[in-house]
N, C-alpha and C positions, 0 to 999 in steps of 0.2 A: 503494500500499500504506500502510496506517496504522500509526502508532506504537503499540505496546503494550509493557507491562510484562513483561519474561521474566526467569527465573531462571537464573542462571549459577552452577554449582557447582565447587568446587575443594578439594583437599585436599593435605596433604604431611605428612611427619613429621620430627621432630628427634631428634638422639641424646641430649639431656639438656635438663633444665631451665635454660636459660641465656638470659638477656636477648638478646644479640647473635645467637645461633643461631636463637631464636625469629623476630626481627625479620628476619633474613637469609633465612630459609626462606619467610616470608610475603611477603617483597618479590619472591623469585623466583617464587613461585605467582602472584601478581597480575600481575606483568610479564608471564608467559606467557598469563594470561587475557586481559589487555589487548592483548597483540600478536595473539594468534590470532583474537580476536573484533572487532578494532577498536573497543574500548570507549574514550569520552571521558568525563571525570569530569563533564562537564555533563549527561550522559545517564544517570548513574547516581542512581536514586532513593534508594537507601540500600545497605548491606551489613551483614550478620550475621556475625561470626566466633564459632567456640567452639574451644575447646581441650579436650582430655580433662583431667581433674581432677589430673593428674601434671604439669601446666605451669601455673606460677603467677609465673614471673619477669618476663614482660611482656605488655602488651595487645598482641595481634595488629594490632588497628586503628591502632597507632601506625606500623606500615609503610606503611599506606594513606597516611596523612598525609605520610609521608616521600617518596611517590611523587606528591605533588601533589592528593590527594583532601581538600583543606582544607574545602570546603563542602559534602561528601558526609555525610549522617547515617550515622554508623557505631555499631555495638554489639558488645560483647563478651560471651560467656557461657561456661558449661562445658557439655560434653556430658553426657548420663546416664552414670553409672558403671556400665556392663553388665558383669558378670563375663565375662573372656575376649574383651572388645573390644580393638582395636587401640588401643596406648598412644602417649603423645608424639605426638599427631595434632592438627593446626591444620586447621580447616574455614572455608570462606567460602560465603555464599549472598548473590550480588549481585543487586540487583533493578535491571534495565537497561531503559530506555525506547529501543526499537529498531524498526526495520522487518524485522529479521533473523527468518526462521521459525525455530520452536522446533528443527526437525531440522538447521538449520544452525548451531547454537550449539555450541561447543567447550567441554567441560568439561575441568577439568584435574586429574589425579591423579597425584601424584609420589612418589617414594621408596617407602616401605612403604605408603603410601595407595593405591597401584596395586591392592592386594588388595580394597579397597573397592568398586571399580567396574572391573573388568579390561576392560569393554566400552567404557570411556570413556578408556583410557589414551592419551595423547598420545605420538606418535612424535617424540621430540626431535631426531632426526635431521633434521626437517625445519625445525627452528628454528635459526637462527644464534645459539648461546648468546653468544659474544663480542660481538655487536651488542646483545643483550639485556642484557648486563651493563654494557656502555657506557651504555645508557639508563638504567639503575638508578643508575648512578653520577652521571649529569647531574641526575637528580632529586634524588639525596641531596644534591648540592652547592647546588642551588636552595634546597631545604628549610632547609639550614643557613645560607644567606644568604651 
């Protein structure tokens, strides 16, 4: 099977426009995407993060750097301000070089963002959240040096 570039999507929400809350929610989102799909930074071509216009306290891409994506090209932008759209939302589109078939990719929608794609909602009971949080903490320690 040949390697192709696939898109992996995810989204989450935060309660308020706070730097640490944005970074924590983005780390959790990325950690789940990485865990569920077996993504390695060397296989990521790039990632685009967006936030709704009501989030301005932090660049979500910083969370990817904190998880070791030091050489991955990252970009942040705002979503279109559509009236009635879900607010305080962080989205990601990861361009992943993989042999994984499109139908086997697991997209991750957390918190209020589950309403965006209820058909793609991950059953968190299948994920060991304590193990995931330990992994996030290890990445943060390595990033801080």
